[in-house]
VOVODREN-965880 format. One line per field, with one value per residue (C-alpha): x, y, z; residue in one letter. Coordinates in Angstrom, 3 decimals, always signed. Last residue first. Example, Ala and Ser with C-alpha at 12.3 -4.5 7.8 and 13.67 -1.06 7.14 Angstrom:
! VOVODREN-965880
x = [+13.670:+12.300]
y = [-1.060:-4.500]
z = [+7.140:+7.800]
aa = [s:a]
//
This chain:
! VOVODREN-965880
x = [-11.418:-14.341:-17.713:-19.170:-21.962:-24.611:-26.399:-30.301:-30.718:-29.101:-26.669:-23.649:-23.796:-24.211:-21.753:-19.769:-18.943:-21.547:-18.840:-17.609:-14.086:-13.095:-9.691:-8.818:-5.204:-3.552:+0.323:+1.941:+0.111:-2.759:-2.770:-2.186:-4.563:-7.556:-6.175:-6.278:-9.774:-10.669:-10.153:-13.263:-15.875:-18.068:-16.024:-14.053:-14.701:-11.937:-13.224:-10.530:-9.869:-6.812:-3.044:-3.102:-3.287:-4.256:-3.440:-3.260:+0.417:+1.154:-1.216:+0.878:+4.413:+3.923:+2.868:+6.220:+8.160:+5.936:+7.609:+4.692:+2.432:+2.483:+1.213:+3.922:+3.637:+0.755:-0.244:-0.992:-2.819:-5.214:-6.347:-5.332:-8.433:-9.681:-13.754:-14.290:-17.685:-18.136:-17.101:-17.758:-20.188:-23.413:-24.262:-26.722:-24.507:-21.598:-18.087:-18.879:-17.601:-14.366:-14.868:-16.867:-14.129:-13.070:-13.563:-10.616:-8.808:-9.109:-10.938:-9.977:-11.816:-10.440:-13.184:-11.601:-13.325:-15.185:-17.090:-20.532:-22.363:-20.486:-19.490:-22.686:-23.432:-20.928:-22.652:-25.888:-24.432:-22.679:-19.431:-16.863:-14.724:-15.949:-18.934:-15.902:-17.859:-16.393:-17.930:-17.188:-16.468:-17.296:-16.259:-17.298:-14.518:-11.982:-13.095:-10.495:-11.445:-10.102:-6.483:-3.045:-0.028:+3.102:+6.049:+7.627:+8.878:+6.466:+3.988:+3.854:+4.375:+1.996:-0.358:-0.424:+3.074:+2.922:+0.206:-2.195:-2.251:-5.077:-4.735:-7.392:-10.933:-13.016:-15.481:-13.464:-10.561:-12.057:-14.004:-10.442:-8.387:-10.617:-11.547:-7.307:-7.196:-9.249:-5.972:-3.095:-0.908:-3.257:-4.706:-5.113:-4.352:-5.933:-3.934:-6.581:-4.607:-6.476:-7.882:-11.519:-12.580:-12.629:-13.919:-15.788:-19.303:-17.880:-17.481:-21.008:-22.127:-20.689:-20.676:-24.175:-25.191:-22.524:-24.559:-23.520:-20.996:-21.727:-20.270:-22.353:-25.407:-28.548:-29.169:-30.712:-27.322:-25.808:-22.173:-20.236:-20.897:-19.512:-15.746:-15.537:-13.283:-12.213:-9.894:-6.333:-4.780:-2.115:-2.289:-3.888:-4.943:-8.073:-10.209:-9.396:-9.611:-12.765:-13.566:-12.532:-14.126:-12.770:-14.695:-12.433:-15.435:-17.151:-14.262:-12.446:-11.941:-9.235:-9.785:-7.790:-7.837:-4.881:-6.348:-3.492:-4.055:-3.422:-0.099:+0.714:+1.095:+3.155:+6.658:+5.602:+3.639:+6.888:+8.753:+5.607:+6.048:+3.371:+1.726:-0.884:+2.684:+1.182:-0.006]
y = [-15.615:-13.956:-12.914:-14.344:-12.339:-13.178:-10.452:-10.291:-7.690:-4.877:-2.440:-4.460:-5.206:-1.669:+0.500:-2.584:-1.467:+0.389:+0.924:-2.572:-2.081:-4.188:-5.956:-8.106:-7.385:-6.868:-6.255:-4.669:-1.659:-2.633:-4.194:-0.992:+0.768:-2.167:-1.671:+2.319:+2.035:+0.084:+2.602:+4.667:+2.301:+2.977:+0.473:-1.479:-3.506:-4.868:-7.228:-9.807:-11.634:-14.065:-12.942:-10.480:-14.279:-13.067:-15.044:-12.551:-13.069:-12.749:-9.479:-7.758:-9.808:-8.097:-4.719:-5.102:-6.459:-3.267:-0.503:+1.304:+3.349:+6.987:+8.620:+8.145:+4.514:+3.304:-1.055:-1.701:+1.425:-0.367:-3.423:-6.305:-8.774:-11.704:-12.352:-15.668:-14.914:-10.851:-9.775:-9.064:-5.996:-4.986:-1.529:+1.101:+3.514:+4.125:+4.293:-0.238:-1.225:-3.246:-7.180:-7.662:-9.903:-7.256:-4.579:-5.671:-6.278:-2.500:-2.650:-2.944:-6.070:-8.209:-10.568:-13.007:-14.365:-17.136:-18.527:-19.891:-18.281:-15.238:-14.487:-13.730:-12.208:-9.629:-9.300:-8.382:-6.101:-3.784:-4.554:-2.290:-1.560:-4.015:-1.924:+0.514:+3.980:+5.840:+9.344:+11.885:+14.872:+18.865:+21.604:+24.670:+27.189:+26.944:+28.282:+28.447:+29.446:+30.903:+30.323:+29.796:+27.868:+27.741:+24.491:+24.141:+20.530:+19.615:+21.422:+19.098:+16.464:+16.444:+18.038:+14.938:+12.331:+11.167:+12.955:+10.938:+10.663:+10.555:+10.851:+9.014:+9.514:+6.236:+6.898:+4.001:+5.635:+9.107:+7.511:+5.481:+8.458:+10.302:+6.990:+6.701:+10.445:+9.738:+8.796:+9.064:+12.066:+13.039:+16.332:+14.864:+14.702:+14.544:+15.302:+15.214:+15.184:+16.902:+15.343:+15.769:+18.008:+19.202:+22.855:+21.948:+21.851:+18.852:+16.984:+17.232:+17.742:+14.014:+12.313:+12.864:+11.395:+8.626:+7.683:+9.039:+6.824:+6.095:+8.676:+8.084:+5.087:+7.179:+7.118:+9.750:+12.332:+9.529:+11.443:+14.216:+16.068:+13.188:+12.655:+17.253:+17.638:+21.301:+22.685:+23.322:+26.360:+26.856:+23.907:+24.476:+26.906:+27.842:+27.310:+23.729:+23.480:+25.196:+22.154:+19.639:+20.145:+18.100:+16.528:+13.254:+11.634:+12.157:+10.068:+12.365:+13.693:+15.294:+15.318:+18.158:+18.442:+19.624:+20.699:+20.081:+20.710:+24.970:+24.049:+26.015:+23.969:+21.836:+22.159:+22.390:+19.124:+17.061:+18.215:+17.237:+13.640:+12.332:+8.798:+6.084:+4.635:+3.506:-0.448]
z = [+28.829:+30.672:+29.187:+25.955:+23.822:+21.447:+19.693:+19.707:+22.993:+21.497:+23.051:+23.379:+19.601:+18.561:+21.105:+20.790:+16.943:+15.281:+11.925:+12.025:+10.088:+7.619:+6.154:+3.389:+2.437:+5.426:+4.594:+7.962:+7.158:+6.695:+9.873:+11.566:+9.756:+10.415:+14.200:+13.953:+12.831:+15.277:+18.134:+15.719:+15.454:+18.598:+21.635:+19.130:+16.086:+13.043:+10.867:+9.308:+5.918:+6.676:+5.370:+8.854:+11.389:+14.904:+16.991:+19.895:+20.918:+16.799:+16.607:+18.668:+17.523:+13.701:+15.035:+16.771:+13.357:+11.349:+14.098:+16.226:+14.864:+15.865:+19.049:+21.046:+21.228:+19.502:+19.123:+21.541:+22.245:+19.989:+22.557:+20.293:+21.666:+19.188:+19.018:+18.704:+20.689:+20.665:+23.451:+27.322:+28.973:+27.680:+27.347:+29.144:+29.685:+27.336:+28.910:+29.319:+32.617:+33.461:+33.603:+30.786:+29.024:+26.433:+29.066:+30.855:+27.693:+26.325:+23.301:+19.548:+18.942:+16.356:+14.436:+12.266:+9.257:+7.759:+10.846:+10.719:+13.806:+14.581:+11.071:+9.962:+13.273:+12.195:+8.446:+10.003:+12.033:+9.394:+8.206:+5.721:+3.805:+0.891:+0.573:-1.133:-1.618:-4.870:-4.331:-6.048:-4.001:-5.697:-4.062:-1.921:-1.232:+1.383:+4.787:+8.449:+11.056:+14.248:+15.552:+14.260:+14.874:+13.808:+14.401:+17.967:+17.126:+20.359:+18.365:+15.556:+17.406:+19.317:+16.343:+14.615:+15.643:+11.564:+9.971:+8.470:+4.493:+1.918:-1.949:-3.581:-2.020:-2.701:+0.344:+2.162:+1.996:+3.189:+6.366:+6.341:+6.888:+9.491:+11.777:+11.688:+12.848:+15.603:+17.972:+16.360:+18.530:+20.865:+19.248:+15.416:+12.231:+8.412:+5.663:+2.441:-1.155:-3.637:-6.557:-6.323:-3.745:-0.528:-0.155:+3.173:+1.404:-0.789:+2.578:+3.707:+0.247:-0.913:+2.601:+2.594:-1.035:-0.149:+2.613:+6.248:+8.255:+11.875:+14.258:+17.533:+16.974:+17.757:+14.183:+11.434:+11.744:+9.473:+10.218:+9.395:+12.412:+14.825:+13.150:+12.498:+10.615:+11.093:+8.710:+8.642:+7.492:+9.836:+12.121:+15.125:+18.401:+19.699:+17.314:+17.137:+21.325:+20.353:+17.675:+20.163:+23.521:+26.608:+28.730:+29.175:+29.703:+26.413:+24.140:+22.467:+18.750:+16.916:+13.187:+12.720:+8.640:+6.112:+2.705:-0.054:-3.629:-3.003:-1.779:+1.100:+3.579:+1.414:+3.076:+6.869:+5.663:+4.342:+7.937:+9.588:+8.003:+5.845:+6.741:+4.597:+2.911:-0.256:-0.066]
aa = [t:g:k:v:i:p:t:d:e:r:g:g:w:e:t:w:s:g:d:y:v:a:v:d:k:a:g:i:q:q:l:a:l:a:v:i:a:a:t:l:g:s:g:c:s:a:v:i:p:k:s:p:d:v:g:a:k:g:f:v:a:r:l:e:a:d:p:k:l:q:g:n:e:v:l:t:n:f:p:v:n:l:a:g:p:m:h:g:g:r:l:g:a:r:p:e:p:a:e:g:i:f:r:e:w:s:r:a:d:v:i:t:k:g:g:s:a:v:i:a:k:v:q:d:v:d:a:v:a:t:p:d:f:h:v:t:f:t:a:p:a:r:s:v:t:g:t:e:i:p:r:g:e:a:r:w:k:t:g:g:g:e:l:i:r:v:d:k:a:g:m:t:r:f:t:w:y:a:r:p:s:s:q:l:g:l:e:d:y:v:v:i:t:l:g:d:g:i:g:l:a:g:v:m:r:s:f:d:a:p:t:p:l:m:h:p:l:d:t:t:l:d:a:v:g:d:i:d:f:f:q:a:g:p:i:h:g:a:l:y:e:a:r:p:d:r:n:a:a:p:m:y:w:s:s:d:l:v:v:v:n:p:d:r:l:h:q:a:l:w:g:t:t:v:f:p:d:t:m]
//
């Protein structure tokens, strides 16, 4: 695959390139009591626009930041001035937390050149690079969607996998949540995991706001029993950190990886989905 990352040095040289659009895709769990839009307004990479993961989403469901329809996505990002033929660089202020979700979203919708800023806003700031405040806008543009259905799994597909196999489910939540010993951060969800799922907490793949080296990624997945050569569906709490798992798998050569968009918020909130607790 094409390297999904660009360095801070590369971005610094291309900040004024009209064919490069930079998006602050920061997102935080509600319990963090952080407002990513307010933080963006207070300071962001020069020229960056705010990409609202909860806003560029399916607003007809109670599930958080589900993918919008292709038509809605085209309209939403076109309004931001994100059109065909651009290099899209996404970043977040935790280094590598929510930017892989934005990367996966654009890739799923057919964007041809999407990159993640290596180290994110954390590294950019640590290097003493410039920051600006306020909003940034671009003239509306046309984004032509080429939706990739193989990149997404829905609840019925995951039910079928649980029932008959065929793909490996990799859960990015913590071990304690996976075995049902720690409460879910969202109220009303059952604890545990999908029968047959394997656990690879997303934070075991990241170090200092960046993906670990490929050899270490292979070791983490191997220890969990994950074979990257087989079809995989990544899941997590709400479909966000599952994108980190998908990114890490693709980085080590996996060819068939989907993200379960509804993830545990959907699975754990239903009564017709089987759940296992313990190891």
